[in-house]
C-alpha positions as CSV (number, residue, x, y, z in Angstrom):
1,M,7.2,2.9,-23.0
2,S,7.1,1.6,-19.7
3,R,3.3,0.4,-18.4
4,L,1.8,0.9,-15.0
5,F,0.5,-2.0,-12.7
6,A,-1.3,-1.4,-9.5
7,L,-0.5,-4.2,-6.9
8,V,-2.5,-4.7,-3.2
9,P,-1.2,-7.0,-0.7
10,C,-4.8,-8.1,0.8
11,A,-3.2,-11.5,2.7
12,G,-2.7,-10.5,6.0
13,A,-5.4,-10.9,9.1
14,G,-5.8,-7.8,10.4
15,V,-5.6,-8.8,14.2
16,R,-4.8,-5.3,15.5
17,A,-7.9,-4.1,14.3
18,G,-10.0,-6.3,16.7
19,A,-13.0,-7.0,13.7
20,G,-13.1,-11.1,14.5
21,V,-13.1,-10.8,10.7
22,R,-10.0,-10.1,8.0
23,K,-9.8,-6.6,8.7
24,Q,-10.2,-5.7,4.7
25,Y,-13.6,-7.0,4.4
26,V,-14.8,-5.1,7.5
27,P,-17.8,-2.6,6.1
28,I,-17.2,1.1,5.8
29,A,-20.1,3.4,5.0
30,G,-21.9,0.2,2.9
31,R,-19.2,-1.4,1.5
32,A,-16.3,-4.1,2.2
33,M,-12.5,-1.9,3.1
34,V,-11.0,-3.0,0.1
35,A,-13.9,-2.3,-2.0
36,H,-12.9,1.5,-1.5
37,T,-9.5,0.6,-2.0
38,L,-10.0,-0.9,-5.3
39,D,-12.3,1.6,-6.9
40,A,-9.8,4.5,-6.4
41,L,-7.4,2.7,-7.8
42,S,-10.2,2.0,-10.9
43,G,-10.3,5.8,-11.2
44,V,-6.8,5.8,-12.2
45,A,-6.9,5.7,-16.2
46,R,-3.1,4.9,-16.6
47,L,-3.3,1.7,-14.6
48,E,-3.1,-1.3,-17.0
49,G,-4.2,-3.8,-14.5
50,T,-4.6,-3.9,-10.7
51,L,-3.5,-7.8,-8.7
52,V,-5.0,-8.1,-5.5
53,V,-2.4,-10.5,-3.4
54,L,-4.5,-12.7,-1.3
55,S,-4.0,-15.6,1.3
56,P,-4.7,-19.1,-0.5
57,D,-7.3,-20.0,2.2
58,D,-9.0,-17.1,1.5
59,D,-12.6,-17.3,0.2
60,E,-14.5,-14.4,1.0
61,F,-12.8,-11.9,-1.9
62,E,-15.5,-12.1,-4.3
63,R,-18.8,-11.8,-1.8
64,H,-17.1,-8.7,-0.5
65,A,-16.0,-6.9,-4.0
66,P,-18.3,-8.4,-6.2
67,G,-17.6,-6.9,-9.8
68,R,-14.4,-4.7,-8.5
69,A,-11.6,-4.1,-10.6
70,G,-8.8,-6.3,-9.6
71,W,-7.4,-9.7,-10.7
72,P,-7.2,-11.9,-7.5
73,C,-4.4,-14.3,-7.5
74,R,-4.2,-16.4,-3.9
75,C,-0.6,-16.0,-3.5
76,G,0.2,-14.4,-0.1
77,G,2.7,-15.2,1.8
78,A,3.5,-14.9,5.6
79,T,4.6,-11.5,5.7
80,R,4.0,-8.3,3.3
81,A,7.4,-8.7,1.7
82,E,6.6,-12.1,0.8
83,S,2.9,-11.6,-0.9
84,V,4.5,-8.5,-2.6
85,A,7.3,-10.7,-4.1
86,N,4.8,-13.2,-4.8
87,G,2.5,-10.7,-6.7
88,L,5.5,-9.4,-8.8
89,H,6.1,-12.8,-10.1
90,E,2.4,-13.5,-11.0
91,L,2.3,-10.0,-12.9
92,S,5.5,-11.1,-14.6
93,R,3.4,-14.1,-15.5
94,R,0.3,-12.2,-16.7
95,G,3.2,-10.2,-19.2
96,A,4.3,-7.1,-16.9
97,G,8.0,-6.2,-18.2
98,D,10.9,-5.8,-15.8
99,D,10.4,-2.0,-16.6
100,D,7.2,-1.6,-15.9
101,W,6.6,0.2,-13.0
102,V,4.4,-1.5,-9.9
103,L,2.5,0.7,-7.4
104,V,2.5,-1.3,-4.1
105,H,-0.9,-0.1,-2.4
106,D,-2.2,-1.2,1.0
107,A,-5.4,-2.4,0.9
108,A,-6.1,-0.7,4.4
109,R,-5.6,2.6,2.7
110,C,-9.0,2.5,1.7
111,L,-9.1,6.6,1.6
112,V,-7.2,6.8,-1.2
113,R,-7.7,9.3,-4.3
114,A,-7.0,8.3,-7.6
115,Q,-6.2,12.5,-7.8
116,W,-3.4,11.5,-5.1
117,V,-2.0,8.4,-7.0
118,N,-1.7,10.6,-10.3
119,R,0.3,12.9,-8.4
120,L,2.7,10.2,-7.5
121,I,3.1,9.3,-11.0
122,D,3.5,12.3,-12.7
123,A,6.5,12.9,-9.8
124,C,7.9,9.5,-10.7
125,A,7.4,8.0,-14.0
126,D,10.6,10.1,-14.7
127,H,12.4,9.6,-11.9
128,P,15.7,6.9,-12.4
129,V,14.5,5.3,-9.0
130,G,10.6,5.5,-8.0
131,G,8.8,6.7,-5.0
132,L,6.0,6.6,-2.7
133,L,3.4,9.2,-1.2
134,A,4.4,10.2,2.4
135,L,4.0,13.3,4.5
136,P,6.3,15.5,6.6
137,V,6.0,14.5,10.4
138,A,4.0,17.5,12.5
139,D,4.3,15.6,15.5
140,T,6.7,16.1,18.5
141,L,8.5,12.4,18.7
142,K,9.2,10.3,21.5
143,Q,11.7,8.0,22.0
144,A,9.8,6.1,24.8
145,T,11.7,3.5,27.4
146,G,8.8,1.5,29.5
147,D,6.1,3.9,29.5
148,G,8.2,7.4,30.2
149,V,10.5,9.1,28.3
150,A,14.1,8.8,27.4
151,M,14.7,11.8,25.1
152,T,13.2,14.0,22.2
153,I,13.9,13.0,18.7
154,D,14.6,16.4,16.1
155,R,11.9,16.3,13.7
156,A,13.2,17.7,10.7
157,G,13.4,16.0,7.7
158,K,11.4,13.2,9.0
159,W,8.6,12.1,7.1
160,A,6.1,9.3,7.5
161,A,5.8,6.6,4.8
162,Q,2.3,6.1,2.9
163,T,1.5,3.9,-0.2
164,P,1.0,3.5,-3.0
165,Q,5.3,2.9,-3.6
166,M,6.0,3.2,-7.2
167,F,8.9,1.2,-8.8
168,R,10.8,-0.2,-11.7
169,L,9.3,-4.4,-11.2
170,A,13.2,-5.8,-11.8
171,V,14.1,-3.7,-9.2
172,L,11.9,-3.9,-6.6
173,R,11.8,-7.7,-7.1
174,H,15.9,-7.9,-6.9
175,A,15.3,-5.6,-3.8
176,L,12.9,-7.5,-1.9
177,A,14.8,-10.9,-2.7
178,K,18.1,-9.3,-0.8
179,A,16.1,-7.5,1.9
180,G,14.3,-10.6,3.4
181,A,10.8,-10.7,5.2
182,D,11.6,-7.9,8.2
183,V,11.2,-5.2,5.9
184,T,7.5,-3.3,6.3
185,D,7.6,-1.4,3.6
186,E,9.0,-1.2,-0.6
187,S,10.7,1.5,-0.2
188,S,13.1,0.5,2.8
189,A,13.8,-2.6,0.7
190,V,15.2,-0.4,-2.3
191,E,17.0,1.9,-0.5
192,R,19.3,-0.9,1.1
193,L,20.4,-1.0,-2.5
194,G,21.8,2.4,-1.8
195,L,19.3,3.6,-3.7
196,V,17.3,7.1,-3.2
197,P,13.2,7.2,-3.1
198,R,11.5,10.6,-4.3
199,L,9.1,11.7,-1.5
200,V,5.8,13.0,-3.2
201,L,3.7,14.7,-0.8
202,G,0.5,12.8,0.6
203,D,-2.2,13.7,2.0
204,F,-3.3,13.5,6.2
205,E,-6.7,11.2,4.6
206,N,-4.7,8.5,3.0
207,F,-4.1,6.9,6.5
208,K,-3.6,3.2,7.2
209,I,-6.9,1.8,8.9
210,T,-5.0,-0.5,11.8
211,T,-6.8,-0.2,15.0
212,P,-10.5,-0.4,16.1
213,G,-11.2,3.8,16.5
214,D,-9.7,4.1,12.7
215,F,-13.2,2.6,11.7
216,D,-14.7,5.4,12.9
217,V,-12.3,7.7,11.6
218,A,-12.6,6.4,7.8
219,R,-16.1,5.9,8.2
220,R,-17.1,9.6,8.9
221,L,-14.8,10.5,6.2
222,L,-16.3,8.2,3.2
223,E,-19.8,9.5,4.3
224,T,-19.2,12.9,3.7
225,L,-17.9,12.1,0.2
226,K,-21.5,10.3,-0.7
């Protein structure tokens, strides 16, 4: 029977967040962002373990996330794709099989809930490819030209990708090796193999903290859960 592992890329600097420190260690509602993320994943009983991919020069993780469930591995690369690929290699080294599922989740999506992860697992466990949490696009989309509007884009059938994204270890490893470093999520790499991942309904609160204003939103939402 296939097992399930989580992989959390946590090697980036988070420059756009403007926090002056690695984004994943900025405190939100009393704890580092990544601590919230790992706490949520630890609530998913079906996960065998969670690998946290850190930068080789990261000496902060244990201080900001003491005692958090996760296997820290300082094998991060220059890009997200490289960090995930290195993390897959480490999971294999730790005994994960080619047919085991890997759920890749952004450290910066710290509002994730176990129930959403379980929804993804339930939807994809028997799927031939795997899939991802995502939301149908609700806003009107505009194509820009400089600071003006070139055209309005039909939003029908368009979804905003979230994480976790769940694929078999061997498939994802092959997809990333073929796609190169320019892919920004795992699904796009798998799609380039001609495969069709399943879209599983996510949640608005499962947004990725990217800009300074996002921290305030996340803080307010986390404080409502106390």
